Each structure stands twice: as structure tokens, then as C-alpha cells.
LOGUSE-736352 format. One record per residue (C-alpha): x, y, z. Coordinates in steps of 0.25 Angstrom, whole numbers. Example, Ala and Ser with C-alpha at 12.3 -4.5 7.8 and 13.67 -1.06 7.14 Angstrom:
% residues 2
@east 49 | north -18 | up 31;
@east 55 | north -4 | up 29;
END
This chain:
% residues 463
@east -497 | north 294 | up -336;
@east -489 | north 285 | up -325;
@east -484 | north 292 | up -312;
@east -470 | north 288 | up -316;
@east -471 | north 295 | up -329;
@east -477 | north 308 | up -323;
@east -465 | north 308 | up -313;
@east -455 | north 306 | up -324;
@east -462 | north 317 | up -332;
@east -461 | north 327 | up -320;
@east -446 | north 323 | up -318;
@east -443 | north 326 | up -332;
@east -451 | north 339 | up -333;
@east -444 | north 343 | up -320;
@east -430 | north 340 | up -325;
@east -433 | north 347 | up -338;
@east -438 | north 360 | up -331;
@east -426 | north 359 | up -321;
@east -416 | north 358 | up -332;
@east -421 | north 369 | up -340;
@east -422 | north 378 | up -328;
@east -408 | north 375 | up -322;
@east -402 | north 377 | up -336;
@east -408 | north 390 | up -338;
@east -406 | north 395 | up -324;
@east -392 | north 390 | up -324;
@east -389 | north 398 | up -336;
@east -394 | north 410 | up -330;
@east -387 | north 408 | up -317;
@east -374 | north 404 | up -323;
@east -374 | north 416 | up -333;
@east -374 | north 425 | up -321;
@east -364 | north 417 | up -313;
@east -354 | north 414 | up -324;
@east -355 | north 426 | up -334;
@east -340 | north 425 | up -338;
@east -340 | north 410 | up -341;
@east -339 | north 412 | up -356;
@east -331 | north 406 | up -366;
@east -319 | north 414 | up -371;
@east -317 | north 406 | up -383;
@east -317 | north 413 | up -397;
@east -321 | north 403 | up -408;
@east -316 | north 407 | up -422;
@east -320 | north 400 | up -435;
@east -327 | north 401 | up -448;
@east -341 | north 402 | up -441;
@east -338 | north 416 | up -436;
@east -346 | north 426 | up -443;
@east -338 | north 438 | up -437;
@east -328 | north 441 | up -427;
@east -325 | north 430 | up -416;
@east -334 | north 430 | up -405;
@east -330 | north 439 | up -394;
@east -332 | north 437 | up -379;
@east -346 | north 445 | up -379;
@east -353 | north 433 | up -386;
@east -348 | north 423 | up -376;
@east -359 | north 418 | up -366;
@east -357 | north 411 | up -353;
@east -354 | north 396 | up -354;
@east -363 | north 392 | up -343;
@east -375 | north 385 | up -350;
@east -368 | north 372 | up -349;
@east -367 | north 374 | up -334;
@east -382 | north 376 | up -333;
@east -385 | north 365 | up -342;
@east -377 | north 355 | up -333;
@east -384 | north 359 | up -321;
@east -398 | north 358 | up -327;
@east -394 | north 344 | up -332;
@east -390 | north 340 | up -318;
@east -403 | north 346 | up -312;
@east -411 | north 338 | up -322;
@east -404 | north 325 | up -320;
@east -407 | north 326 | up -306;
@east -421 | north 326 | up -309;
@east -421 | north 315 | up -320;
@east -412 | north 306 | up -312;
@east -424 | north 303 | up -303;
@east -434 | north 299 | up -314;
@east -434 | north 287 | up -324;
@east -420 | north 284 | up -330;
@east -415 | north 294 | up -320;
@east -401 | north 288 | up -320;
@east -399 | north 292 | up -335;
@east -400 | north 307 | up -330;
@east -387 | north 307 | up -323;
@east -380 | north 298 | up -334;
@east -384 | north 309 | up -344;
@east -379 | north 320 | up -336;
@east -366 | north 313 | up -332;
@east -363 | north 311 | up -347;
@east -366 | north 325 | up -350;
@east -358 | north 330 | up -338;
@east -345 | north 327 | up -345;
@east -348 | north 335 | up -357;
@east -352 | north 347 | up -347;
@east -339 | north 346 | up -340;
@east -330 | north 346 | up -352;
@east -338 | north 357 | up -358;
@east -337 | north 365 | up -345;
@east -322 | north 364 | up -345;
@east -322 | north 368 | up -360;
@east -330 | north 380 | up -357;
@east -321 | north 384 | up -345;
@east -309 | north 383 | up -354;
@east -316 | north 392 | up -364;
@east -318 | north 403 | up -354;
@east -304 | north 403 | up -349;
@east -295 | north 399 | up -361;
@east -304 | north 404 | up -372;
@east -305 | north 390 | up -378;
@east -310 | north 376 | up -375;
@east -304 | north 363 | up -377;
@east -299 | north 359 | up -391;
@east -308 | north 352 | up -401;
@east -301 | north 338 | up -400;
@east -302 | north 338 | up -385;
@east -316 | north 343 | up -385;
@east -321 | north 332 | up -395;
@east -313 | north 321 | up -387;
@east -319 | north 326 | up -374;
@east -333 | north 326 | up -380;
@east -331 | north 312 | up -385;
@east -326 | north 306 | up -372;
@east -337 | north 313 | up -364;
@east -347 | north 307 | up -374;
@east -341 | north 293 | up -371;
@east -343 | north 296 | up -357;
@east -357 | north 300 | up -358;
@east -361 | north 288 | up -367;
@east -355 | north 279 | up -356;
@east -363 | north 286 | up -345;
@east -376 | north 284 | up -354;
@east -373 | north 270 | up -358;
@east -366 | north 264 | up -346;
@east -377 | north 266 | up -336;
@east -389 | north 264 | up -346;
@east -394 | north 278 | up -347;
@east -394 | north 276 | up -362;
@east -405 | north 265 | up -361;
@east -416 | north 274 | up -354;
@east -421 | north 278 | up -368;
@east -419 | north 265 | up -375;
@east -434 | north 262 | up -377;
@east -434 | north 273 | up -387;
@east -432 | north 268 | up -402;
@east -423 | north 281 | up -404;
@east -413 | north 275 | up -394;
@east -401 | north 267 | up -400;
@east -402 | north 259 | up -387;
@east -416 | north 255 | up -391;
@east -410 | north 248 | up -403;
@east -397 | north 242 | up -399;
@east -400 | north 240 | up -384;
@east -396 | north 248 | up -372;
@east -384 | north 238 | up -370;
@east -378 | north 241 | up -383;
@east -368 | north 250 | up -377;
@east -358 | north 251 | up -388;
@east -367 | north 256 | up -400;
@east -375 | north 265 | up -390;
@east -362 | north 271 | up -384;
@east -357 | north 274 | up -398;
@east -370 | north 281 | up -402;
@east -372 | north 289 | up -389;
@east -357 | north 293 | up -390;
@east -360 | north 299 | up -404;
@east -372 | north 307 | up -398;
@east -366 | north 312 | up -386;
@east -353 | north 317 | up -393;
@east -361 | north 322 | up -406;
@east -371 | north 330 | up -397;
@east -361 | north 336 | up -387;
@east -351 | north 341 | up -398;
@east -363 | north 346 | up -406;
@east -368 | north 354 | up -394;
@east -354 | north 359 | up -391;
@east -353 | north 365 | up -405;
@east -367 | north 372 | up -405;
@east -365 | north 379 | up -391;
@east -359 | north 391 | up -397;
@east -372 | north 396 | up -403;
@east -383 | north 402 | up -394;
@east -395 | north 392 | up -392;
@east -390 | north 381 | up -401;
@east -386 | north 370 | up -392;
@east -396 | north 372 | up -381;
@east -408 | north 374 | up -390;
@east -404 | north 363 | up -399;
@east -402 | north 353 | up -388;
@east -415 | north 357 | up -381;
@east -423 | north 355 | up -394;
@east -416 | north 341 | up -396;
@east -418 | north 337 | up -382;
@east -433 | north 340 | up -383;
@east -433 | north 331 | up -396;
@east -426 | north 320 | up -389;
@east -435 | north 321 | up -376;
@east -448 | north 321 | up -385;
@east -443 | north 309 | up -393;
@east -438 | north 302 | up -380;
@east -452 | north 304 | up -374;
@east -459 | north 298 | up -385;
@east -451 | north 286 | up -387;
@east -445 | north 282 | up -373;
@east -454 | north 289 | up -363;
@east -454 | north 302 | up -355;
@east -442 | north 298 | up -346;
@east -433 | north 297 | up -358;
@east -436 | north 312 | up -362;
@east -430 | north 317 | up -348;
@east -416 | north 320 | up -352;
@east -419 | north 326 | up -366;
@east -429 | north 335 | up -360;
@east -419 | north 339 | up -349;
@east -408 | north 342 | up -360;
@east -418 | north 351 | up -367;
@east -422 | north 358 | up -355;
@east -407 | north 360 | up -351;
@east -404 | north 365 | up -365;
@east -417 | north 375 | up -365;
@east -412 | north 380 | up -351;
@east -399 | north 384 | up -357;
@east -405 | north 389 | up -370;
@east -413 | north 400 | up -362;
@east -399 | north 407 | up -361;
@east -394 | north 403 | up -374;
@east -404 | north 407 | up -384;
@east -400 | north 410 | up -398;
@east -401 | north 424 | up -404;
@east -397 | north 432 | up -417;
@east -384 | north 435 | up -411;
@east -372 | north 430 | up -419;
@east -357 | north 433 | up -420;
@east -360 | north 441 | up -432;
@east -372 | north 448 | up -425;
@east -367 | north 451 | up -411;
@east -377 | north 463 | up -409;
@east -389 | north 453 | up -409;
@east -394 | north 451 | up -395;
@east -389 | north 438 | up -389;
@east -399 | north 429 | up -381;
@east -389 | north 418 | up -376;
@east -383 | north 421 | up -363;
@east -376 | north 408 | up -360;
@east -368 | north 397 | up -368;
@east -369 | north 382 | up -365;
@east -354 | north 381 | up -366;
@east -347 | north 368 | up -369;
@east -352 | north 363 | up -356;
@east -367 | north 365 | up -360;
@east -365 | north 361 | up -374;
@east -358 | north 348 | up -372;
@east -368 | north 345 | up -360;
@east -380 | north 347 | up -368;
@east -375 | north 339 | up -380;
@east -371 | north 327 | up -371;
@east -384 | north 328 | up -362;
@east -393 | north 329 | up -375;
@east -387 | north 317 | up -381;
@east -388 | north 309 | up -369;
@east -402 | north 313 | up -367;
@east -406 | north 308 | up -381;
@east -399 | north 295 | up -377;
@east -405 | north 292 | up -364;
@east -418 | north 296 | up -370;
@east -417 | north 286 | up -381;
@east -417 | north 296 | up -392;
@east -402 | north 294 | up -396;
@east -405 | north 290 | up -410;
@east -413 | north 302 | up -413;
@east -404 | north 312 | up -406;
@east -395 | north 314 | up -418;
@east -407 | north 318 | up -426;
@east -414 | north 327 | up -415;
@east -401 | north 334 | up -412;
@east -397 | north 334 | up -427;
@east -395 | north 350 | up -428;
@east -387 | north 350 | up -416;
@east -378 | north 338 | up -419;
@east -375 | north 344 | up -433;
@east -367 | north 355 | up -425;
@east -357 | north 344 | up -421;
@east -358 | north 337 | up -434;
@east -355 | north 349 | up -442;
@east -342 | north 352 | up -434;
@east -338 | north 338 | up -435;
@east -341 | north 336 | up -450;
@east -336 | north 350 | up -455;
@east -325 | north 354 | up -445;
@east -319 | north 341 | up -441;
@east -321 | north 332 | up -453;
@east -323 | north 339 | up -466;
@east -313 | north 351 | up -465;
@east -301 | north 343 | up -461;
@east -304 | north 332 | up -471;
@east -306 | north 343 | up -482;
@east -293 | north 350 | up -478;
@east -286 | north 337 | up -478;
@east -291 | north 331 | up -491;
@east -291 | north 343 | up -500;
@east -282 | north 353 | up -492;
@east -289 | north 365 | up -499;
@east -280 | north 378 | up -500;
@east -282 | north 392 | up -504;
@east -275 | north 398 | up -515;
@east -263 | north 403 | up -506;
@east -261 | north 389 | up -501;
@east -267 | north 390 | up -487;
@east -278 | north 380 | up -482;
@east -292 | north 383 | up -487;
@east -301 | north 388 | up -475;
@east -310 | north 376 | up -471;
@east -322 | north 386 | up -473;
@east -320 | north 384 | up -488;
@east -321 | north 369 | up -487;
@east -334 | north 363 | up -493;
@east -340 | north 360 | up -480;
@east -354 | north 358 | up -476;
@east -355 | north 370 | up -467;
@east -350 | north 384 | up -466;
@east -345 | north 381 | up -452;
@east -347 | north 371 | up -441;
@east -354 | north 369 | up -432;
@east -366 | north 370 | up -439;
@east -371 | north 383 | up -432;
@east -359 | north 390 | up -437;
@east -363 | north 387 | up -451;
@east -377 | north 393 | up -449;
@east -370 | north 405 | up -443;
@east -361 | north 407 | up -455;
@east -373 | north 408 | up -465;
@east -378 | north 420 | up -457;
@east -388 | north 414 | up -447;
@east -389 | north 420 | up -433;
@east -388 | north 411 | up -421;
@east -403 | north 412 | up -418;
@east -406 | north 407 | up -432;
@east -395 | north 395 | up -431;
@east -400 | north 390 | up -418;
@east -415 | north 391 | up -422;
@east -411 | north 383 | up -434;
@east -405 | north 372 | up -425;
@east -417 | north 372 | up -416;
@east -427 | north 371 | up -427;
@east -419 | north 359 | up -433;
@east -418 | north 352 | up -420;
@east -433 | north 354 | up -418;
@east -435 | north 348 | up -431;
@east -426 | north 336 | up -429;
@east -430 | north 334 | up -414;
@east -445 | north 335 | up -418;
@east -444 | north 325 | up -429;
@east -437 | north 315 | up -420;
@east -446 | north 317 | up -409;
@east -458 | north 314 | up -419;
@east -451 | north 302 | up -423;
@east -451 | north 297 | up -409;
@east -465 | north 300 | up -408;
@east -468 | north 290 | up -419;
@east -457 | north 280 | up -416;
@east -465 | north 268 | up -419;
@east -470 | north 273 | up -433;
@east -463 | north 274 | up -446;
@east -464 | north 289 | up -445;
@east -452 | north 289 | up -435;
@east -442 | north 286 | up -445;
@east -447 | north 297 | up -455;
@east -446 | north 307 | up -444;
@east -433 | north 303 | up -440;
@east -428 | north 304 | up -454;
@east -434 | north 318 | up -455;
@east -427 | north 322 | up -442;
@east -414 | north 318 | up -448;
@east -417 | north 325 | up -461;
@east -420 | north 338 | up -453;
@east -406 | north 337 | up -446;
@east -399 | north 334 | up -459;
@east -406 | north 346 | up -465;
@east -401 | north 355 | up -455;
@east -387 | north 351 | up -459;
@east -390 | north 352 | up -474;
@east -396 | north 365 | up -473;
@east -383 | north 370 | up -467;
@east -375 | north 364 | up -478;
@east -384 | north 370 | up -488;
@east -381 | north 384 | up -483;
@east -366 | north 383 | up -483;
@east -364 | north 389 | up -497;
@east -365 | north 404 | up -499;
@east -368 | north 412 | up -512;
@east -370 | north 426 | up -516;
@east -382 | north 431 | up -523;
@east -388 | north 444 | up -529;
@east -400 | north 450 | up -523;
@east -403 | north 463 | up -530;
@east -391 | north 472 | up -529;
@east -384 | north 464 | up -518;
@east -375 | north 452 | up -517;
@east -379 | north 443 | up -506;
@east -372 | north 432 | up -499;
@east -381 | north 420 | up -495;
@east -379 | north 406 | up -489;
@east -386 | north 394 | up -495;
@east -390 | north 392 | up -509;
@east -396 | north 401 | up -520;
@east -411 | north 399 | up -523;
@east -423 | north 395 | up -515;
@east -430 | north 383 | up -511;
@east -446 | north 384 | up -510;
@east -444 | north 399 | up -510;
@east -434 | north 398 | up -498;
@east -420 | north 404 | up -500;
@east -409 | north 394 | up -499;
@east -399 | north 404 | up -494;
@east -397 | north 413 | up -483;
@east -393 | north 428 | up -486;
@east -380 | north 431 | up -478;
@east -377 | north 445 | up -483;
@east -376 | north 456 | up -494;
@east -363 | north 457 | up -500;
@east -364 | north 469 | up -509;
@east -370 | north 475 | up -521;
@east -368 | north 476 | up -536;
@east -353 | north 475 | up -535;
@east -353 | north 463 | up -527;
@east -363 | north 456 | up -536;
@east -354 | north 459 | up -548;
@east -342 | north 453 | up -541;
@east -350 | north 441 | up -537;
@east -355 | north 439 | up -551;
@east -341 | north 440 | up -557;
@east -337 | north 429 | up -547;
@east -348 | north 420 | up -550;
@east -353 | north 420 | up -536;
@east -368 | north 423 | up -537;
@east -377 | north 412 | up -532;
@east -365 | north 403 | up -531;
@east -366 | north 395 | up -518;
@east -352 | north 392 | up -512;
@east -344 | north 390 | up -499;
@east -348 | north 402 | up -491;
@east -334 | north 404 | up -486;
@east -328 | north 404 | up -500;
@east -339 | north 414 | up -504;
@east -336 | north 423 | up -493;
@east -322 | north 424 | up -498;
@east -326 | north 426 | up -512;
@east -336 | north 437 | up -508;
@east -326 | north 444 | up -500;
@east -317 | north 445 | up -512;
@east -329 | north 448 | up -521;
@east -333 | north 460 | up -513;
@east -319 | north 465 | up -512;
@east -318 | north 465 | up -527;
@east -331 | north 472 | up -528;
@east -327 | north 483 | up -519;
@east -314 | north 486 | up -527;
@east -316 | north 498 | up -537;
@east -317 | north 495 | up -552;
@east -305 | north 500 | up -559;
END
């Protein structure tokens, strides 16, 4: 191994260790220094399982500050190594997202609400344009172009227009996805850490050790924050469970990690694989865009569905892919706790990242294409599984009527549904049979309404 390679490896190792230590120590220090820096925002929506979240569940929004300091510390070390100038361009592009997110967090602590959705999306778009310019203009995007998984490898580093459009999509999509996922303990930092590790492994195998520097740094920063944001069995419906998370990333940290992780994939030359590696995380943003911003308005405009009394039909009863969006709210509504939901995202990302990294290891063989397809199928399966569990149904087990999400029956001996709760006994069974509801999958929100009517009917005394 050459002396230069050893020095590069030592610099990357040092930057990774410093990033992890600073992020973790920064969260600990800021938690003590700014204990009241908490959001006063209360979100209401179809995803809520119980009463609106109160102030007791709000955690300090200081994870983003610690992450940014860790990024600066790591960039100072990486700037002295190979392709060092890219380090500061990556940080400069992510800094704009961090500043905007910090302003939004501050507004939430003071006014109880952040900026409006329109301004939020517009700002994210403008910041993505700026970050793209900072990567393409100085040539930071070309550092990993020797990798066959970099678009610049195929169109040339000088093809600024197609490269800029592609990078803009990655930066905007990833930053919005991480901002949507921040509300669930451990989801954003844990998934970004795993995805960053997958990018680092793929980059090291295809473009050399130096290209793995920023993805490893992003993984380290995310892991440092994750130490203070671990998922637990706590949920809005189970507040008595011990909560391990002690800080939130806030919008500053969520947007920062989204921008810096996409930028890391670009400078590492793994941008073509990034949508596959980070597929479970990106589905967070895609689910909101597809369901809340496209399907609901289109269905309401074209069909104008109404209740019998003429009032507009609630959008929860529309034939939508998910019970609620973003995606993690869907899993929460079918009865999974936060630890189960987050572990599902982590396992899915390990699978997509592992398959993509394996494809990078055999990039010169025909197996690479098959592995990439399998990784894409794994990401798609995560979405399909969510859609599969959207319906609900009631079934009879002994003398009890049960409510479940999924489909009746089994596959290879495994149940295709998750039991949610027991609805009642013999009277409830009789009422469900009269209505023809037994083992009949349907819209979960419609079934909830029918079940409430059915139970009220079953409780009435027989004349």
C-alpha cells in the first residue's frame, strides 16, 4: 500500500471518528445548555392514534446544531486530503439547508408553527439549485466520475445541464424525505447512517478509498446523533413506555442530513445508485407527494365525492395507496410501534444498500445488473408491502370478533394480516355477519365507521 493511500486512509478514519464524537458530544452538551429549545407545534391529522401530542413528548431540537458542527470539524480534516476542495463545497451547499431549517425550528419554538408548505417547498427547491451550482460549478461533482455508477462517467463531467437536473432532483428529493421522517425517533439518523455506509462501501470499491470519505463522514455524523435519538416502544398511543430518544434533529438537522447525504453520493460517484440505496427513505417524500399533493386533489376535483348529507367525503376514505402519509404514519396506523417501524426502515435500507454495494464489487461482471435489479425490487417491495396492508377486515376467532390490517389467509404458513384489536364477543359477531363484514377487506377508515355503528347496534337492548 502506497504512503499516500495510508495517509488518505488515516485522514478519512480521523474525520469519521471526529464527526461521530463531535455529533454525540454536541448533542449531550446542547441538551443541557438548551433544554427549552423545543417545538411548540401541535400537528393534527389522520395519522394521530390518540389525543394530540402534548408538550411532554417534545424533545429539544438541537440535533441539527450538533450535526452541523460535526460536519465542519470533519470538513476541516478532509480538506487537507485528496479532492479536499470538494469537502467545503459539500458543506457550503448543505449550509443553506441548515440555516433555513434553523429559522423554521426557531419559529416553531416561538410561534408554535413553522413556515407554510408552499414557502417550505419553494425554499427547498431554491436551496437545491444553489447546492447543485456549488457542486457542478467548481467541479466537485467530477471527483468520483471514474465510477461507472456516476452519471458524469457516462455523459462527461462537462455536461452541466443534464448533470445539474439530475443532482437537483436528488438533493430536493432527499432533503424533503428527511424532513418528513424526522418526527419519528431514530428514523432519519439511522436510515441516513445505513445508506451512507452503503454509499461508502460502493464508492470505495469503484472509485477508490478517497471517494468514500464523505459518505463515511455522513454515516458518522448520523450515528453520533442517533445515540441520542434511539427508537423505543413509545408511541402517541402508548405514552407509558420508556422513551430512549432525548433529542430531535429538528428541521435544521433533517434538511442538513438530507442535503449532505445526497451531496456525498454525488461526489463519491454513486449518484446513479443513490435512489436505490436510499429507496426506503426516499419513499417517505414520494408517499407524501403522490398521495397528499397529487392523488387527493385530483380525486376531489374529478369525482367530487360527497357524504349522504352533501358534505365533502373525508380524504381518508378515498381509494389511496396508504392509510396516511408520509409512509411511517401508515405503519403507525396499522398498529406498529415506533421501534418496529424504524427497524423495518433500517432492515430495508440494509438490504437495498447491501445489494447495491455488492453490485459495485462485481461492477465488471454480468451479475452487477442483476444485483441492481434485485436492490430495486427490494425497495419497491417495501412500498408494495405498505399498500398491501392498507385494507382492514374483521374475522372470527373462537368467541371473539377481531379487527386486522392486511388480507385474510396465510402464505407459506405466515399470516397475511396483523391483528389490531378485539372488537367484542357473540353480539358483535352476529352484527358483523348481518352486515356481511366477515373476512371482507375494505378501506380501513370506512370499516372503522361501520364497526362503530355495528358495535353501537350490538349494545342496544333487544325489544
